[in-house]
N, C-alpha and C positions, 0 to 999 in steps of 0.2 A: 683314639689315643695310640701313639706308636708303641709297638710291642718290642720285645727283646731284639729280634733281628734288625728292626729299623734303628734302634738305639745303637746297636753294634756297628751298623753301617755308617751312622753318623760319627761314631768314635773313630772308625778307620779313616773317614774323610778328614777329621780334625787332627789326627795324630801327626801327619807329615808337616802340618802348618804350625801346630802349637808346641810339640815336643822340643825341648831345648831352647825355646824362645823365652825372652824375659818380658814380663808385663810392664811396659813403660807407664801405662795408665789404664785404670778400669773406669770406664765412663758409665755411670748409672743415670739414666734419663728420667727416672721416676723413683719414688721411695720404696716401691714394692712391686711384686708380681702377684702370685697367689697369696704369698706371705710377705711381710716386710723383709728387706734385706737385713742380714746381721749388722749390728752396730759396728761401725768402723770398717765395714766390708771392703770398700774401695781402697782404703789406705792399707789394709792388711794384705791385699793382693798385689798392689803396686810395688814395683821394684823386685819382685820375686821371679826366679826362673822356674819354668814348668818342667818337672823331672819325669812325669808320667802322665799319659792320657789313658785312663782306664774306664772300666764299666763294672757295676755290680747290679745284677738284675736289670731294671730299666733306668738306672741312674748312671749318669756320666760323672767321672771323677777326674779332677785335675790335681795331681800331687805337686805341691810347691816345695822349693828347696829348704824351707824352714820347718817342714814336718806337718804343715797344715794341708788340708784337702778341701777343695771346692766341690761341693755336691750340686749337680745340676739335673733337673727333671724337665722334660719337654712338655708335660701336660697334654692338652688337647691339640694345640696348634703351634707349639714352639718349634723353632728350627734355627739352625746356625747357617750363616752365609759367610763366605770367605772373600775378603777384599784383597786383591793383588795389585801390585804396581802396574800402571799402564805406561808402557814405554813411550807412547805417543804424547803423553801428558805428564811431564816430570812433576813428581809430588802428588799426582792424582791417583785415584783408585777406580777400578771398575768392580761391579758386584755381580757375581754369578747368581742367577735365579731371580725371577720376578718377585717383587715385594712392595708393600706400602711402607715407606720410610717412617711414617707416623707410628708404626709398631716396632721400630728398632729401639728396644728398651735398654739393652746392655751392649756395650762395645768394648772388646778387649783390644787395646792398642799395644801391639807386640813389636819387639825389636829382636830380630834373629840375625844369624851370621850373614844371610843373603839379603838383608834389608828389612824395612818396616812393612807391616801389614796390619789389617784389621780383621777381627772375627766378630761378627754381629749376631746377637741373639734377638730374633724377631718373633713376636708372639701376639697375634691379633686378639686372642681371647684371654691372655694373661693368666692361664691356668698352670703354667709351669712355675718353677721356683729355683732359687739358688740359696745354698747354705754353706757353712764352713764348719769343719770339725778337725780336731787333731788326729793324726794317723793312728795313734795308740788308743784312741777312744772310739774307733770305728765300730767295734762289736757292741757297744752300748748306745750308739747313736739312735735317735728316735726314728730315723728313716731307714737305717741299715741294720740295726740290731735285730736279731731273731730271724733274719732271712734264711731260707733253706739253701739247698745246693743249686748250682747253675745247671740248666738243662743241657748245656753243651760241654760240661766239664766231666772229669773222670770220676767224680764222686757220685754221679747219677748212675747207679747200677741196679739190677734186679733185686739184689739183696737189700739195698738201701730202701727201695720202694716197698719191699715185703715188710720190713720193720715198720715203715710209716703207715702202711695200709692194714696191718694185722688187726682184726676185730672191728674195722670201721664199717658202719652201715651206710655212711654217706655215699651219694652217687659218685661214680668214678670221675665225672667231670668236675664236681665240686672239690674232690680230694686233690685233683691235679692243679686246680686254681688256688689252692691254699699256699700262699707265699712262704709260709713257714716250712713247707715241704720242698717245693721246687720254686725257686725265685725267678721271677721274670717270665714265667710261662703264662700267656694270656689266652683270651677266648678264641681267637682265630686259630692259633696253632694247636690248642688242645683239641678243637674240632677236627683239624687235619690229622693229628697224630692218632686219635681214636678211630678215624676212618681208615687210616693206613693199617692199623693193628686189628681192624674188624671187631672192635669192642663197643658195646653200647654205652653211651654217656649216662644211661640210667642204672647200669649195673652197679651193685654195691662194691665199693673198693676192696673190701675184705675178701670177696670171693676170688680174688686173684692170688690169694695166699693159701698155701696148703695147711693142713691141720698141724703139721710140724713147724710151721712158721717160715717155710721156704717159698721162694717165688715159683709160681706156676709157669707153664709154657706160655700162657697168655700174657703174664706179666713180663716175661723176657721179651716177648714180641712187642709189647707196649714200650718198653725201655728203648729198644732199637728204633721204633717208630718216632719217638720223641726226638732222639738225637738226629735221625735222618731228616725229619721235617725242619728242625731248627737249622741244621747245616745247609740244607738246600735253600732255605729262605735267606740266610745270610749271603750265600753265594749269589743269589738273584738280586740282592740289594734290598730285601724287605718287600713290603706291600704298600703301594701308594693308595691309601684310602683317605678320603676327606682332605685334610690339610697337609699330610705328610710329604716332605721332600728331603732329599739328601743335602749334605753340607754344600755341594756344588750346584744345587738347584735342580738336579735331575731326579727322575722318578724311579721307584723300585718296581719290579715287575713280577714278583712272586704271585700276585693275585691272579695272574693269567694261568697259574698252575694249581689253583684251588680245586680240590676234588670234592669238598663238602661245604665249606664255608660260603654262605650267601648263594647257594645253588639250589634252593628249594624248588622242587618240581622238575629238576633236571635228572636225567638218567644217571644211575650210579656208574662210576668209572671202573669199579673193581671187575676184573675179568670174570665173565660167566655169571655175574650177579643178576642183572636184569631188574634190579630194584630202582626206586626213585628216592631222591634225597628229600627229606622232610625237615621242616622247621618246627621246633618246640621251644618253649620258654622254661628255663631253669634258673631259679633265684633271680628272676627279673632280667635275664640275659638270653639272647637268641642262641639256640644250639641247632646245628645242622648235622644230620646223620642219615644213614640208610638203615631202616628198620629190618631190611631183609638180610643183609650180610653182617651187620654189626650186632653181635649177641653178647 
């Protein structure tokens, strides 16, 4: 499933195409994805101008001029493909990225200042979904309400994490995966951040907080690692694992920079460590770490 850097990369690919465009028609080729589309969804979107292409955690958000927001989740295999005018074939389109047209379930027919285009949502497994909410109801929405701070935002500070982790006996990895604390931080990048910070995923989260409730040096190091890992992954275009591709059909390459994730049996990349990456299972999910340098 795409994590935050992948979703942010898709957002950046869609923004130049969708921002400012008007939805001439929203074509729904089936009644549902993971969930049924909202009642009257296509009519509610048609004719509206897209005023913002945003992201919250792993959700893509399209703000419409009437104050409604389209919420989109990629699920396991969902992806967007952009159709551009083919000058060699007037009125025709070409599509970037290999796909099976049978899995083109939603098509945004757009009209922009520079002409018509199509944005296609393709999802072989149909585990993604689309919903709609009023902008002023975002904080209470079933998908978005209660989400924590963004891992690439200014709100993620050592002091914030100290407050969130104080007194917690839960393993550090589980605490970081809690979407009520840090929104959009997933399994891959938690493993990478913990490795960069040299912290064990098994360590109790509360041990990173001093008796006075202040962040320890370790927690400051972890905060920096989270921000660095996420920033580097976004810069690299995310990680192409399983079905994930960008909006233009190209692949992300951060997986070539993994230092821990999916490297069981490989030597630790931390300078002077000499340890070996190990795989364990926590809460039913794979964790990769170096038991020698991650304490």
